[in-house]
C-alpha positions, 0 to 999 in steps of 0.5 A: 675454106678447108677440105673438110669444111668445103665437103660439108658445105657440099653436103649441106647444100645437096641435102637442102636442094633435096629437101626443098624438092620433096617439099615441092613435089610433085609439081608437074605430071608424073609418068608411070611406065608400064612394062607390058601391053594394055590388058595385061596385070601391070596395065591394069594395076597400074591405071588404077593406081594412077587415077588415084594417085593423080587425086592425092598428088594433085598432079596427073599420073599418066600410064605409058605402056612399053612393052617388050622384051619381058619388060627389059624395054620398060624398066630400061627407060626408068633406069635411065631417066633422071632420079627426080620422081617424074619417072616410075615404073610398075613392074612385076616378077619378071624383074628378078626372073631377067638377070637369070634368063637375059645376058648381057642386061642393060640395067642392073636392077638391084643397083640402078633402080629404087624399090618404092612400095610392093603393091599386091601379089597374085597367082597365076592361073592354068586356063585353057581354051575351052576347045581343049577337051580337059577339065582337070590338070591331070586330064591336061597333062594326059592330052600333053603326053599324047600330043608332045610339042603340039599343044602351045603356051601364050607367054607374055615374054620369056622370063616372065613369072607366066612363063616360068609358071609354064616351064616349071609345069613342063618339068615337073609333069614331064611334058612337052609344051611349046612357049610362044612369047607375046608383047604382054598378057594382054595380047596373049589372052587375045590369041588364046581366046581366039584359039590361036593357042591352047594354054596359058597361065595368066595372073589372076587380074589379067585373066579374071574377066575371061573366066566370069564369062566363061571364055576361058577355063581354068583348071588350077592356081599356082600358088600354094594356097587356093585363091580366094576369088576362084574357090572351087580351082584347086592348085596345081600342087594339090590337083597333081603336082605335089610342090608346085608353086609360082606367085606373081608380085607387083611393085612400083620402083623409081631411078636409083638415086631419087630423093628419100623424101620423094621416095617417102611421098609417093610410098604414103600415097600408094599405101593410101591407095591400097587401103581404099575401101573401093580399091581392096574390093576391086583388087580382091575381086581380081584375085590380087592380095595387097602386099604394101611393102615398104621401100626396105621390105621391097628391096630385101623381097626384090633380092631374095626373088632374084637369089630364088628364081636363079635357083629355079633356072638353073635347075630347069636347065633354062639358059640365058639368052 
């Protein structure tokens, strides 16, 4: 057999193996890594998604929380897992932010991960503990200026969307607020509700339960338009800081090299879940807007978001750690 024939034979064999795997996929439980602590936006969305995917795929989709290091720990697990579709990651905007925030990243998100689908997008919300004596963004800015460095922001970690929403706020409002990182949004909310910190910029899925029972007070949303779920809460831009905008998104990825047929199987199942009437209702109630981006669209968005946040981080003067 000459060299060309041998190469062709190997390529056909590999393609056949990938097709056979995809046709039988999945034949065992699928592990979905959530790169945050329980109670955060990724965790809430991941558990909703896993339950429905279990029904559609005929195999258990098991959620595993691997919080820490702004999501890097969880993502690294998936980036180094076998590319067979049995280990996935549900993550968020921090995936595009971390490369500009962290030195010596253990993976390259654009190289080592295969996008499956962008799921939803949601604004963050500037919220304060009820003990903080303000009822508007302008009042909060005035309070912060009167107490430089004394008001503390709960952050789900360095480089997360809530963290950078706070940093962008500090720069544009010219206020001195201290950021305290937690291992995920859920733990940060616990600290905020307890009054241990004063303010946070959580996503709507994370914070809505606490707003419905008046345990936290919303002052403004970070998106360019008001959130449908919080129509009476102004945007930060309209309330005090024209041009302010920061939005959180969530997506599912697999290790790079996962067979395209497996990616397509997962994307089609995820798309069906996102379009289920009760899912649409639940997500809307949490302030999340379904995106349902294809693998190609998600890949392009991840690249553009990485470039955008690199510019923002540089402009804000934030140094990689």
